[in-house]
C-alpha positions in Angstrom: -20.7 195.1 -42.2 -17.3 196.8 -41.2 -17.6 199.1 -38.0 -15.5 202.4 -39.0 -15.8 204.7 -35.7 -12.6 205.4 -35.6 -11.2 202.8 -33.3 -9.4 200.2 -34.7 -11.1 196.3 -34.7 -8.1 195.0 -32.5 -8.2 197.8 -30.3 -12.1 197.4 -30.1 -11.5 193.7 -29.3 -9.6 194.4 -26.8 -11.8 197.1 -24.7 -14.1 194.4 -25.1 -12.4 192.0 -23.6 -11.9 194.2 -20.7 -15.5 195.2 -20.8 -16.7 191.1 -20.8 -14.7 191.2 -17.4 -16.3 194.1 -16.0 -19.8 192.7 -17.1 -19.0 189.4 -15.2 -18.0 190.8 -12.3 -20.9 193.3 -12.3 -23.4 190.4 -12.6 -21.6 188.3 -9.9 -21.8 191.3 -7.6 -25.4 192.0 -8.5 -26.4 188.3 -7.4 -24.3 188.2 -4.3 -26.0 191.2 -3.2 -29.4 190.0 -4.2 -28.3 187.1 -2.5 -27.9 188.5 0.7 -30.8 190.8 0.5 -32.9 187.6 0.8 -30.9 186.2 3.4 -29.7 188.7 5.8 -31.0 188.5 9.4 -30.1 190.1 12.5 -30.7 193.6 14.4 -29.6 195.3 11.2 -32.1 193.3 9.1 -34.2 196.2 7.8 -31.0 198.7 7.3 -29.1 196.1 5.1 -32.4 194.6 3.5 -32.8 198.0 1.9 -29.2 199.2 1.4 -29.1 195.6 -0.4 -32.1 196.3 -2.9 -30.8 199.9 -3.3 -27.5 198.3 -4.7 -28.8 195.1 -6.4 -30.8 197.1 -8.4 -28.2 199.6 -9.5 -26.1 196.7 -10.4 -28.9 195.0 -12.6 -29.3 198.1 -14.4 -25.6 198.7 -15.3 -25.3 195.4 -16.8 -27.4 196.3 -19.6 -25.4 199.3 -20.1 -22.0 197.4 -20.2 -23.4 194.9 -22.6 -24.6 197.3 -25.0 -21.2 198.8 -24.9 -19.7 195.4 -25.8 -22.3 195.1 -28.4 -21.9 198.9 -29.8 -18.2 197.4 -30.4 -19.1 195.0 -32.4 -18.7 191.8 -29.8 -20.9 189.6 -28.4 -21.7 190.2 -24.7 -21.3 187.3 -22.5 -24.3 185.9 -20.8 -24.2 182.2 -19.0 -22.7 181.9 -15.3 -20.0 179.6 -16.8 -19.0 183.1 -18.6 -19.2 185.0 -15.8 -17.2 182.7 -13.5 -14.4 182.0 -16.0 -14.1 186.1 -16.6 -14.8 187.8 -13.1 -12.9 188.0 -10.2 -15.8 188.1 -7.6 -16.1 184.5 -6.0 -19.2 183.2 -4.8 -20.3 182.6 -1.0 -21.2 179.2 0.0 -24.0 179.0 2.5 -25.4 182.3 4.4 -22.7 184.4 6.3 -23.7 186.5 9.0 -25.1 190.0 8.5 -21.5 191.6 9.5 -19.8 189.0 7.0 -22.1 189.9 4.1 -21.2 193.8 4.5 -17.6 192.4 4.6 -17.8 190.4 1.6 -19.8 193.1 0.0 -17.3 195.4 0.5 -14.5 193.3 -1.1 -16.8 192.8 -4.2 -17.5 196.3 -4.6 -13.9 197.0 -4.4 -13.0 194.3 -7.2 -15.3 195.7 -9.6 -13.6 199.1 -9.1 -10.2 197.6 -10.0 -11.6 195.5 -13.1 -13.0 198.9 -14.4 -9.8 200.9 -13.4 -7.6 198.0 -15.5 -9.8 198.6 -18.3 -9.5 202.5 -18.4 -5.9 202.7 -19.9 -6.8 200.8 -22.7 -10.1 202.7 -23.8 -7.9 205.7 -22.9 -5.2 204.8 -25.5 -8.0 204.0 -28.0 -9.8 207.6 -27.4 -12.9 205.9 -26.6 -14.8 208.3 -24.9 -18.1 206.4 -24.4 -16.4 203.4 -22.5 -14.1 205.8 -20.8 -17.3 207.5 -19.6 -19.0 204.4 -18.8 -16.1 202.9 -16.5 -15.4 206.6 -14.9 -19.3 206.4 -13.8 -19.4 202.8 -12.6 -16.3 203.3 -10.8 -17.7 206.3 -8.9 -21.0 204.2 -8.0 -19.0 201.1 -6.2 -16.2 203.1 -4.8 -19.3 205.0 -3.1 -21.2 201.5 -2.5 -18.0 200.3 -0.8 -17.7 203.3 1.5 -21.3 203.3 2.5 -20.8 199.4 3.6 -18.0 200.1 5.2 -19.4 202.7 7.6 -21.7 200.1 8.9 -18.8 198.1 10.2 -17.4 201.3 11.9 -17.4 200.7 15.7 
């Protein structure tokens, strides 16, 4: 059935492509954060273990919101690791880094999600796609805050 919400088919496709990149980065961030939650060690174990759990739980909940927005635009959401690695900008981490390195890697990943969201903003804005703009703005706010909190842990 045809979608007639005031956003052209072409615009919906371009927005869905951008949101697919956002979904991929969010999923990769979720996985990296959950991995670090399981494997963090050292004197800051308790603090990092709890912070990582809060952040991966929040990312997990966001994944569904992003995927559902893609579906509302009339497109299928990517849902495989192969697709996420192809679409995403966050690289996997080999092995188990030290706690401070984990924090540094998560800062970079949080900032990557912000950059991806920011890249989709003008496309959604041009299409007057307020639901996508709202989603992107909320995601940017959360990931910028997470990056700030992680950076504060490295201050000497």
